[in-house]
TIMARMI-820974 format. One record per residue: residue in three letters; z, x, y of N, C-alpha, C in turn; residue number from 1. Coordinates in steps of 0.2 Angstrom, whole numbers, plus 2048, in hexadecimal, padded with zeros to 3 digits. Atoms other than C-alpha are relative to their C-alpha. Layout:
N
   res   n_Z   n_X   n_Y   ca_Z   ca_X   ca_Y   c_Z   c_X   c_Y     n
   ALA     Z     X     Y      Z      X      Y     Z     X     Y   NUM
...
//
This chain:
166
   res   n_Z   n_X   n_Y   ca_Z   ca_X   ca_Y   c_Z   c_X   c_Y     n
   MET   7FD   7FC   7FB    999    032    973   806   803   7FE     1
   SER   7FA   7FD   802    9A8    036    96A   7FF   807   7FD     2
   GLU   802   7F9   802    99F    045    963   7FF   804   806     3
   THR   801   7FC   7FA    99A    04B    974   807   802   803     4
   ASN   7FA   7FF   7FD    9AC    049    979   804   806   7FC     5
   LYS   7FD   7FB   805    9B2    054    96A   7FD   807   802     6
   GLU   803   7FA   7FE    9A6    061    96F   802   803   807     7
   ALA   7FE   7FE   7F9    9AB    061    981   807   802   800     8
   ASP   7F9   7FE   800    9BD    061    97C   801   807   7FD     9
   ASN   7FF   7FA   803    9BB    071    971   7FA   805   801    10
   PRO   805   7FC   7FF    9B0    07E    979   7FE   806   7FB    11
   ASP   801   7FA   805    9B2    08B    96B   7FD   7FE   7FA    12
   GLN   803   802   806    9AB    080    95E   7FA   803   7FE    13
   PRO   807   7FD   803    999    087    95E   801   807   7FE    14
   LEU   7FF   7FA   802    9A0    098    95D   804   800   7F9    15
   GLN   7FD   800   807    9AB    094    94E   7FB   7FE   7FB    16
   GLN   805   802   805    99C    08B    946   7FC   807   7FF    17
   ALA   804   7FA   801    992    09B    949   803   805   7FB    18
   GLN   7FC   7FB   804    9A0    0A6    941   800   7FD   7F9    19
   LEU   800   803   806    9A1    09A    933   7FA   801   7FC    20
   GLU   807   7FF   803    98E    09B    92F   800   808   7FE    21
   GLN   801   7F9   802    98F    0AE    930   804   802   7FA    22
   LEU   7FB   7FE   806    99E    0AF    924   7FC   7FD   7F9    23
   GLN   803   803   806    994    0A3    918   7FA   805   7FE    24
   LEU   806   7FB   802    984    0AF    919   803   806   7FD    25
   GLN   7FD   7FA   803    98F    0BE    916   802   7FF   7F9    26
   ASN   7FD   802   807    997    0B5    907   7FA   800   7FB    27
   GLN   806   801   804    986    0B1    900   7FD   807   7FE    28
   LYS   803   7F9   801    980    0C3    902   804   804   7FB    29
   LEU   7FC   7FC   805    98F    0CA    8F9   7FF   7FD   7F9    30
   LYS   801   803   806    98C    0BE    8EB   7FA   802   7FD    31
   ARG   806   7FD   803    97A    0C4    8E9   801   807   7FE    32
   GLU   7FF   7F9   801    980    0D6    8EA   804   801   7F9    33
   ARG   7FC   800   806    98D    0D2    8DC   7FC   7FE   7FA    34
   ALA   804   802   806    980    0CA    8D1   7FB   805   7FF    35
   ASP   804   7FB   801    974    0D8    8D4   803   806   7FD    36
   ALA   7FC   7FA   803    981    0E5    8CF   801   7FF   7F9    37
   GLY   7FF   801   807    983    0DE    8BE   7F9   801   7FD    38
   LYS   807   7FF   803    970    0DF    8BB   7FE   808   7FF    39
   GLN   802   7F9   801    969    0EF    8B4   7F9   801   805    40
   LYS   806   7FF   7FC    95D    0F7    8C1   7FB   804   7FC    41
   PRO   806   7FC   804    94C    0FE    8BC   801   808   801    42
   TRP   7FF   7F9   800    94B    111    8B9   7FD   803   807    43
   ARG   803   7FD   7F9    940    113    8C9   805   7FF   805    44
   HIS   7FC   800   7FA    94D    10D    8D4   806   805   7FF    45
   THR   7FB   7FA   801    95A    11A    8CD   7FC   806   802    46
   LEU   804   7FA   7FF    94C    127    8CE   800   801   808    47
   LEU   801   800   7F9    949    122    8E0   807   802   804    48
   GLN   7F9   7FF   7FD    95C    123    8E4   802   808   7FF    49
   MET   7FF   7F9   802    95C    135    8DC   7FC   805   804    50
   VAL   805   7FC   7FD    94D    13C    8E6   804   804   806    51
   PRO   7FD   7FB   7FB    958    142    8F5   805   805   7FD    52
   LEU   7FB   7FB   804    965    14A    8E9   7FC   806   7FD    53
   ILE   804   7FB   803    957    153    8E0   7FD   804   805    54
   THR   803   7FC   7FA    94E    158    8F0   805   805   803    55
   ALA   7FA   7FC   7FD    95F    15F    8F7   801   806   7FB    56
   SER   7FF   7FB   805    962    168    8E6   7FB   805   800    57
   VAL   805   7FB   800    951    170    8E6   800   805   806    58
   ALA   7FF   7FC   7F9    953    176    8F8   806   805   7FF    59
   LEU   7FA   7FC   801    964    17D    8F4   7FF   806   7FB    60
   VAL   802   7FB   805    95E    186    8E4   7FB   805   803    61
   GLY   805   7FC   7FD    94F    18D    8EE   803   805   805    62
   PHE   7FC   7FC   7FB    95B    193    8FC   804   806   7FD    63
   LEU   7FC   7FB   803    967    19C    8F0   7FB   805   7FD    64
   TRP   805   7FB   803    958    1A4    8E7   7FD   805   805    65
   GLY   802   7FB   7FA    952    1AB    8F8   806   804   802    66
   VAL   7FB   7FC   7FF    963    1B1    8FB   801   806   7FB    67
   ILE   7FF   7FB   806    964    1BA    8EA   7FA   805   801    68
   GLN   805   7FC   7FF    953    1C1    8ED   801   805   806    69
   TYR   7FE   7FC   7FA    958    1C7    8FE   805   806   7FF    70
   ARG   7FB   7FB   801    967    1D0    8F8   7FE   805   7FB    71
   ASP   803   7FB   805    95E    1D8    8E9   7FB   805   804    72
   GLN   804   7FB   7FC    951    1DF    8F5   803   804   805    73
   GLN   7FC   7FC   7FC    95E    1E5    901   803   806   7FC    74
   VAL   7FD   7FA   805    966    1EF    8F2   7FB   805   7FF    75
   GLN   806   7FB   802    955    1F6    8ED   7FF   804   806    76
   ASN   801   7FC   7FA    952    1FB    8FF   805   805   801    77
   ARG   7FA   7FB   7FF    963    203    901   800   806   7FB    78
   ASP   800   7FB   805    961    20C    8F0   7FA   805   802    79
   ALA   806   7FC   7FF    94F    212    8F5   802   805   806    80
   GLN   7FE   7FC   7FA    956    218    906   805   806   7FE    81
   LYS   7FB   7FB   802    964    221    8FE   7FD   806   7FC    82
   LYS   803   7FB   804    959    22A    8F2   7FB   804   804    83
   LEU   804   7FC   7FB    94D    22F    900   804   805   804    84
   SER   7FC   7FB   7FC    95B    236    90A   803   806   7FC    85
   GLU   7FD   7FA   804    962    240    8FB   7FA   805   7FF    86
   GLN   806   7FB   801    950    247    8F8   7FF   804   806    87
   GLU   801   7FD   7FA    94F    24B    90A   805   806   801    88
   ALA   7FA   7FB   800    960    254    90A   7FF   805   7FB    89
   GLU   801   7FB   805    95B    25D    8FA   7FA   805   803    90
   THR   805   7FC   7FE    94B    263    902   802   804   806    91
   ALA   7FD   7FC   7FB    954    268    912   804   806   7FE    92
   GLN   7FC   7FA   803    960    272    908   7FC   805   7FD    93
   ARG   805   7FB   802    952    27B    8FF   7FD   804   805    94
   GLU   803   7FC   7FA    94A    27F    90F   805   804   804    95
   PHE   7FB   7FC   7FD    95A    285    916   802   806   7FC    96
   MET   7FE   7FA   805    95E    290    907   7FA   805   7FF    97
   LYS   806   7FC   802    94C    297    906   800   807   802    98
   PRO   800   7F9   7FE    94E    2A6    911   806   804   7FD    99
   TRP   7FA   7FD   803    95F    2AA    909   7FD   802   7F9   100
   LEU   802   7FE   807    957    2A9    8F7   7FB   805   800   101
   GLU   805   7FA   800    948    2B4    8FC   804   806   801   102
   SER   7FC   7FA   7FF    954    2C1    903   804   802   7FA   103
   GLN   7FC   7FF   806    95F    2BF    8F3   7FB   803   7FB   104
   ARG   805   7FD   805    94F    2C2    8E8   7FE   807   802   105
   GLU   803   7F9   7FE    949    2D1    8F2   806   805   7FF   106
   ILE   7FA   7FC   802    95B    2D9    8F1   801   801   7F9   107
   TYR   7FF   800   807    95C    2D5    8DF   7FB   805   7FD   108
   LEU   805   7FC   802    94B    2DD    8DC   801   807   802   109
   GLU   7FE   7F9   7FE    950    2ED    8E6   805   803   7FB   110
   ASP   7FB   7FE   804    960    2EE    8DC   7FE   801   7F9   111
   LEU   803   800   806    957    2EB    8CC   7FC   807   7FF   112
   SER   804   7FA   800    94B    2F9    8D0   804   806   800   113
   ALA   7FB   7FA   800    959    305    8D4   804   801   7FA   114
   ALA   7FC   7FF   807    963    301    8C4   7FB   802   7FB   115
   THR   805   7FE   806    953    303    8B9   7FF   807   801   116
   THR   802   7F9   7FF    94F    313    8C1   806   805   7FE   117
   ALA   7FA   7FD   802    961    319    8BF   802   801   7F9   118
   ALA   7FE   800   807    963    314    8AD   7FA   803   7FC   119
   ASN   805   7FD   804    952    31A    8A7   7FC   806   802   120
   SER   804   7FB   7FE    94C    328    8B1   802   807   7FD   121
   ASP   7FF   7F9   802    94B    33A    8AA   801   805   805   122
   ASP   800   7FB   7FA    949    342    8BB   807   7FF   803   123
   PRO   7F9   801   7FD    95B    346    8C1   800   7FF   808   124
   ALA   801   802   7F9    955    345    8D4   7FF   7F9   801   125
   LYS   801   807   800    94E    334    8D1   806   7FC   7FE   126
   ARG   7FA   803   803    95D    32F    8C7   805   800   806   127
   ARG   7FB   7FF   7FB    969    335    8D5   7FE   7FB   806   128
   LYS   802   804   7FA    95F    32C    8E3   800   7F9   7FE   129
   ALA   800   807   802    95E    31C    8D9   807   7FE   7FF   130
   THR   7F9   801   801    971    31D    8D5   803   7FF   807   131
   GLU   7FE   801   7F9    974    31F    8E8   7FE   7F9   803   132
   GLN   802   807   7FE    969    310    8EC   803   7FB   7FD   133
   PHE   7FC   805   804    972    306    8DF   807   7FF   804   134
   TRP   7F9   800   7FD    983    30A    8E7   7FF   7FD   807   135
   GLN   801   803   7F9    97C    306    8F9   7FF   7F9   7FF   136
   LEU   801   808   801    976    2F5    8F3   806   7FD   7FE   137
   TYR   7FA   803   803    986    2F2    8E9   805   7FF   805   138
   GLN   7FB   801   7FB    991    2F5    8F8   7FE   7FD   806   139
   GLY   803   803   7FA    985    2EE    905   7FD   7F9   7FF   140
   LYS   804   806   800    978    2E1    904   802   7FB   7FA   141
   MET   7FE   804   806    97D    2DB    8F2   806   7FB   802   142
   ILE   7F9   803   7FF    98E    2D5    8F9   7FE   7F9   803   143
   LEU   801   806   7FD    985    2C8    903   7FC   7FA   7FC   144
   VAL   805   805   804    979    2C0    8F6   802   7FF   7F9   145
   GLU   7FF   801   807    980    2C3    8E5   804   7FA   7FE   146
   THR   7FC   806   803    987    2B5    8DA   805   804   7FB   147
   LYS   7FB   7FE   804    995    2B7    8CE   7FE   804   7FA   148
   SER   803   7FD   806    98B    2BB    8BF   7FD   807   802   149
   VAL   803   7FA   7FE    981    2C8    8C8   805   805   802   150
   SER   7FA   7FC   7FE    991    2CF    8D0   803   804   7FA   151
   GLY   7FD   7FE   806    998    2D1    8BE   7FC   806   7FD   152
   ALA   805   7FB   803    988    2DA    8B8   800   806   804   153
   MET   801   7FA   7FC    988    2E6    8C7   807   804   7FF   154
   VAL   7F9   7FC   801    99B    2EB    8C4   7FF   803   7FA   155
   HIS   801   7FD   806    997    2EE    8B2   7FB   806   800   156
   PHE   805   7FB   800    987    2F8    8B6   803   806   804   157
   GLY   7FD   7FB   7FC    991    302    8C4   805   804   7FC   158
   ARG   7FC   7FD   804    99E    306    8B7   7FC   805   7FB   159
   CYS   804   7FC   805    991    30C    8AB   7FD   807   804   160
   LEU   803   7FB   7FC    989    317    8B9   806   805   801   161
   ALA   7FA   7FC   7FF    99B    31E    8BD   802   803   7FA   162
   GLY   7FE   7FD   806    99D    322    8AB   807   7FD   7FE   163
   THR   7FA   803   802    9AD    317    8AA   7FF   7FA   7FB   164
   ASP   801   806   804    9A5    309    89F   7FA   802   7FB   165
   THR   806   7FE   804    99A    30B    890   7FC   7FA   7FE   166
//
């Protein structure tokens, strides 16, 4: 009975015993873990521990490779679009200039014909008419379409016709 009285006297004793057992079990577990830490683990165990790291690394490398490919594709698309835009602008410029170039060619041909006749004709009437036509073109239509090199040649030929340049 004295034992029953002790238990009745200390109601926290079963709780203390449970806590003591828990501490002993934790102590045993820590001892086992400490003993296992000193042992060399098989290579499979290390490999299994590395699987999540390897998986994450492969996923990261794959993602980065995708980003690099995406950027390269975007650069290629931008370059192709720029090249296409430049070609379209060049084509539009040619189409815009086409009427002017045709007009320029016709006026050049007219003036060339007049200059040729004025320089090579033996008939004074044809020569005078061609000279007048040359001066009309020189002072009229040619101003709109001539380039610097053509302008210089026209001035030189005009001086030859006037007899001031040989």
